[in-house]
C-alpha positions in Angstrom: 82.3 72.3 93.0 83.9 74.6 89.9 87.6 74.0 90.3 88.8 77.5 90.9 90.6 79.7 94.4 88.7 82.4 95.8 91.1 85.1 97.5 89.6 87.6 99.2 91.3 90.4 101.4 90.1 91.7 105.0 90.5 94.4 107.0 87.7 95.3 109.3 85.3 94.6 107.1 82.1 93.0 109.0 79.4 94.8 107.1 80.5 93.0 104.0 82.1 90.4 104.1 79.2 87.3 104.2 77.9 89.0 101.3 80.8 88.7 99.6 81.9 84.8 100.7 77.9 83.6 101.1 78.6 84.2 96.6 81.5 81.9 96.2 81.3 79.4 99.1 80.5 76.2 97.9 80.3 77.1 94.3 83.9 77.4 94.1 86.6 74.5 95.5 88.4 77.0 98.0 88.0 80.3 98.9 90.5 81.5 101.1 90.5 84.8 103.0 93.8 87.0 103.8 93.4 88.8 106.8 94.8 91.8 108.4 94.6 92.3 111.5 90.6 93.0 111.8 89.4 93.5 115.3 86.4 93.6 115.0 84.4 90.5 114.1 85.8 89.9 110.7 87.8 86.4 111.2 84.9 84.4 113.1 82.2 86.1 110.2 84.7 84.4 107.6 85.1 81.2 109.3 81.4 80.2 110.2 80.9 81.5 106.2 83.0 77.9 105.3 86.0 80.6 104.5 89.4 79.5 106.0 91.2 82.3 107.4 95.1 83.3 106.8 97.2 86.4 108.3 99.7 88.6 107.5 100.1 92.1 108.5 99.3 95.0 105.3 101.5 96.6 103.4 100.2 97.1 99.7 97.6 96.0 98.2 99.9 94.5 95.4 102.0 93.2 97.9 99.1 90.7 100.1 98.2 89.0 96.5 101.6 88.3 95.5 102.0 86.7 99.0 98.8 84.7 98.8 99.5 83.2 95.5 103.0 81.6 96.7 102.2 81.4 99.9 98.9 80.2 100.1 97.7 76.4 99.7 95.9 77.0 96.4 95.4 73.4 94.7 93.5 74.8 91.4 94.8 75.6 88.5 92.3 78.6 88.1 92.2 81.8 90.9 90.0 84.6 91.6 90.5 87.6 93.5 87.4 89.5 95.3 87.8 92.4 97.6 85.5 92.1 100.7 83.1 94.6 99.3 82.3 92.5 96.3 79.9 89.6 94.6 79.3 87.9 91.8 75.7 86.7 91.0 74.1 83.3 89.7 74.3 84.7 86.3 78.3 85.9 86.3 78.7 82.5 88.6 77.6 80.7 85.2 79.1 82.5 82.3 82.5 81.7 85.3 81.8 77.9 85.0 81.5 78.2 80.8 85.3 79.9 79.9 86.3 78.0 82.7 85.6 74.2 80.9 86.3 75.3 77.1 89.5 73.2 75.9 91.1 76.4 74.4 90.3 79.2 77.7 92.8 82.5 77.6 95.2 82.9 80.2 93.0 85.2 82.0 89.6 87.4 81.7 88.6 91.0 81.9 86.1 91.7 84.7 83.9 94.7 84.8 82.1 95.3 88.1 79.3 97.6 89.3 80.2 100.5 91.5 77.6 100.9 94.1 78.1 104.4 96.1 74.9 105.6 99.1 73.0 102.3 97.5 73.2 103.7 94.0 74.6 102.2 91.2 77.5 104.6 89.6 76.4 103.7 86.0 78.0 107.5 84.2 81.3 109.3 84.8 82.8 106.7 82.8 83.0 103.8 85.6 81.0 101.6 83.5 82.1 99.8 81.8 85.1 99.7 84.4 87.6 95.9 83.6 89.7 94.8 86.0 92.0 91.6 85.6 90.3 89.1 88.2 89.9 86.0 86.9 93.2 83.8 85.9 95.1 80.5 85.3 98.0 80.5 88.1 101.0 79.5 85.9 99.8 82.1 84.1 100.8 85.0 86.6 103.6 86.9 85.5 103.4 90.1 88.1 101.5 92.2 90.0 102.7 95.5 90.4 101.8 99.4 91.6 100.9 99.7 95.2 97.1 99.6 94.9 94.5 99.4 91.8 97.2 97.1 91.3 97.4 95.4 87.8 97.5 91.8 87.0 99.2 91.0 84.0 99.6 87.3 82.2 101.5 85.0 80.5 99.1 84.4 77.9 95.7 85.9 76.3 93.7 87.1 78.0 89.8 87.6 77.3 86.5 89.1 78.3 84.0 88.6 80.3 80.3 89.9 79.9 78.9 90.0 83.1 79.7 92.6 86.0 80.3 91.8 90.1 78.9 94.0 92.1 81.5 96.4 94.3 78.7 97.5 97.5 80.4 98.8 100.7 77.8 98.1 103.3 79.4 100.9 105.6 79.1 104.4 106.5 80.3 107.0 103.7 82.6 108.2 106.0 84.4 104.7 106.8 84.2 106.2 102.4 87.0 109.2 103.6 88.8 107.6 106.0 89.8 105.1 103.2 91.0 107.2 100.9 92.9 109.3 103.0 94.5 106.6 103.6 95.2 106.1 99.6 96.7 109.2 99.3 100.6 107.9 100.4 99.8 104.9 97.5 98.3 107.2 94.9 101.8 109.3 95.6 104.2 106.4 95.0 102.1 105.9 91.8 102.8 109.3 90.5 106.5 109.5 91.1 108.2 109.1 87.7 109.2 105.7 87.1 112.6 104.4 85.2 110.6 102.5 83.0 106.9 103.7 81.9 104.6 101.9 79.8 104.8 102.5 76.5 100.9 103.3 74.6 102.0 100.2 72.2 102.1 98.1 75.2 98.8 99.7 76.6 96.6 97.1 75.0 93.7 97.0 77.4 91.3 99.7 78.9 93.8 99.7 82.9 97.2 100.2 80.6 96.0 102.6 78.7 94.6 104.1 82.0 98.1 103.8 83.5 99.6 105.5 80.6 97.4 108.4 80.4 98.5 108.7 84.8 102.1 107.8 84.1 102.7 110.4 80.7 99.8 113.0 80.6 98.2 113.3 84.5 101.7 114.1 86.1 102.0 116.8 83.8 99.0 119.2 84.4 99.7 121.5 87.3 98.3 120.1 90.5 95.9 122.6 92.1 94.3 122.1 88.5 93.5 118.3 88.5 90.8 118.5 90.7 89.0 121.2 89.0 89.4 118.7 85.6 88.8 115.4 87.1 84.8 117.1 87.9 84.9 118.4 84.2 85.9 115.1 82.7 83.9 112.7 85.4 80.6 114.6 85.8 80.0 117.2 82.9 81.8 115.6 79.8 80.9 111.6 81.1 77.3 112.6 81.9 78.1 112.4 85.7 75.2 114.7 86.8 72.8 111.9 85.4 73.5 109.2 88.1 71.6 112.0 90.6 71.9 113.0 93.7 74.8 110.2 94.9 76.8 110.7 91.8 76.6 114.5 92.6 78.1 113.1 96.2 80.5 110.6 95.0 82.0 113.0 92.2 82.2 115.7 94.4 83.7 113.7 97.3 86.2 112.4 94.9 87.6 115.3 93.0 88.2 117.8 95.5 88.6 115.8 98.7 89.9 113.2 97.1 92.8 114.6 94.2 92.7 117.6 96.1 94.1 116.1 99.4 96.8 114.4 96.4 97.9 117.4 94.8 97.9 119.2 99.0 100.0 116.6 100.1 102.5 116.5 96.3 102.8 120.0 97.1 103.4 119.7 100.4 105.8 117.0 100.0 107.8 119.4 97.0 108.2 122.2 99.4 111.7 123.2 100.4 113.4 121.8 103.7 113.2 124.1 106.7 117.0 123.7 106.8 116.7 125.0 103.2 115.2 128.4 103.5 116.8 131.4 104.9 116.8 132.9 108.0 115.8 136.6 107.5 118.5 139.2 108.4 
């Protein structure tokens, strides 16, 4: 087994958790699941698969991952973050094993992922390759910030793995919509102006550059215009239409439901309070 600990966050992931855990149990030295109050068979299935389950109430993704790194009994130098609807294949297992045995390995590695929606790989629209830092040396972690789409910062050099992991949520598409309704408050918090914004010179990787665009460009666009621009950019300019019916449903949903919800709630929060509205004479 490789000297790496896999950390998985869960809540009601019964349809997904076995696919995730079976891809790492027996390959990694330890597999820890941090559950946030599942009411289905997630915990039962995770324990049966060979994972060790811990419990913590959920507040946000960054806090969960920070807690996992600080409080769980991790005995390995290396850590791999996976979500319950993600898994790795044998080729990625081999590549991770190779880089971990190199004497001059990096402090962390960015990994691309294949996003599957309605059983179709969403390959275009700017979604592949998208790189996330998921494999890293625990001692090198500097911080994990942002309420969602969290960004891990490490002290030391970083590298890139060639083999992607798979993001495939096996729940019905209705759960995708429900999940993104819950994401709206986190997105609004990330759209709030920060005291110290990221500088372009410090945006040294794909995820950091996207964060810079979001903080410096996206927030300056009128909220109700954002969904339309998002759709044109993703579906037309980045060729999202080539991903067929699933691609059309995904990009329409992401732009005109998710992005529109974010814009609507943002504008609702900015409207004058009832006490500030003058009464008719």
